[in-house]
C-alpha positions in Angstrom: 123.1 95.0 118.1 122.8 97.7 115.4 119.1 98.2 116.4 120.2 98.9 120.0 122.7 101.5 118.8 120.1 103.2 116.7 117.7 103.4 119.7 120.5 104.9 121.9 121.4 107.4 119.2 117.7 108.4 118.7 117.3 108.8 122.5 120.5 110.9 122.6 119.3 113.1 119.7 115.9 113.6 121.2 117.4 114.5 124.6 119.8 117.0 123.0 117.0 118.6 121.0 114.9 119.0 124.2 117.8 120.5 126.1 118.5 123.0 123.2 114.8 123.9 123.2 114.9 124.6 127.0 118.0 126.7 126.5 116.5 128.8 123.7 113.3 129.4 125.8 115.4 130.4 128.8 117.5 132.7 126.7 114.4 134.4 125.3 113.0 134.8 128.9 116.2 136.4 130.0 116.1 138.9 127.2 112.5 139.7 128.1 113.4 140.2 131.7 116.3 142.5 130.7 113.9 144.5 128.5 111.4 144.8 131.3 114.2 146.0 133.6 115.4 148.6 131.1 111.8 149.7 130.4 111.0 150.2 134.1 114.2 152.2 134.7 113.6 154.3 131.6 110.0 155.0 132.5 111.3 156.7 135.6 109.1 154.8 138.0 109.4 155.1 141.8 112.6 153.6 143.2 110.7 151.8 145.9 108.8 150.0 143.2 111.6 149.4 140.7 114.5 148.2 143.0 112.7 145.1 144.5 111.5 144.0 141.1 114.9 144.5 139.6 116.4 142.4 142.3 113.9 139.6 141.8 114.4 139.6 138.0 118.2 139.5 138.6 117.8 136.5 141.0 115.7 134.7 138.5 118.2 135.3 135.7 121.1 134.0 138.0 119.0 130.9 138.6 118.5 130.4 134.9 122.2 130.9 134.2 123.2 128.3 136.8 120.5 125.8 136.1 120.4 125.8 132.3 123.6 127.3 131.0 126.0 126.0 133.6 124.3 122.6 133.4 123.6 122.3 137.1 120.6 120.1 136.2 122.8 117.3 134.9 124.0 114.3 136.8 127.5 114.5 138.1 127.3 118.2 139.0 126.1 117.8 142.5 129.4 118.9 144.2 129.9 122.1 142.2 126.2 122.9 142.7 126.6 122.4 146.4 129.7 124.6 146.5 127.9 127.4 144.5 124.7 127.3 146.5 126.7 127.0 149.8 128.8 130.0 148.8 125.6 132.0 147.9 124.1 131.1 151.3 127.3 132.2 153.1 127.4 135.5 151.2 123.7 136.1 151.9 124.2 135.4 155.6 127.3 137.7 155.7 125.4 140.6 154.1 122.5 140.0 156.4 124.7 139.9 159.5 126.6 143.1 158.5 123.3 144.9 157.8 121.9 143.9 161.2 125.1 145.1 162.9 125.1 148.4 161.1 121.4 149.1 161.9 121.6 148.0 165.5 
């Protein structure tokens, strides 16, 4: 029985270590993305070049935030994830619809 407990604790420790490693790597990537964004703006590059890249970097950072730091990858978070992604889809469709109506 004690051996089974040790195996479970070792597995839990290994899983926590792997998760912490992923969070540190993700945090470092987000810092790099932020530095890239600041660098592009400070370099006074063309707005037509900078704005789409900034939007992509922001979307990637939001994905990282939700997936790693809000623990959406864990079991048991399916309903909150569905609500967040559903809300994002509705917001996107609303903005798209209003944009089309304004341009038309």
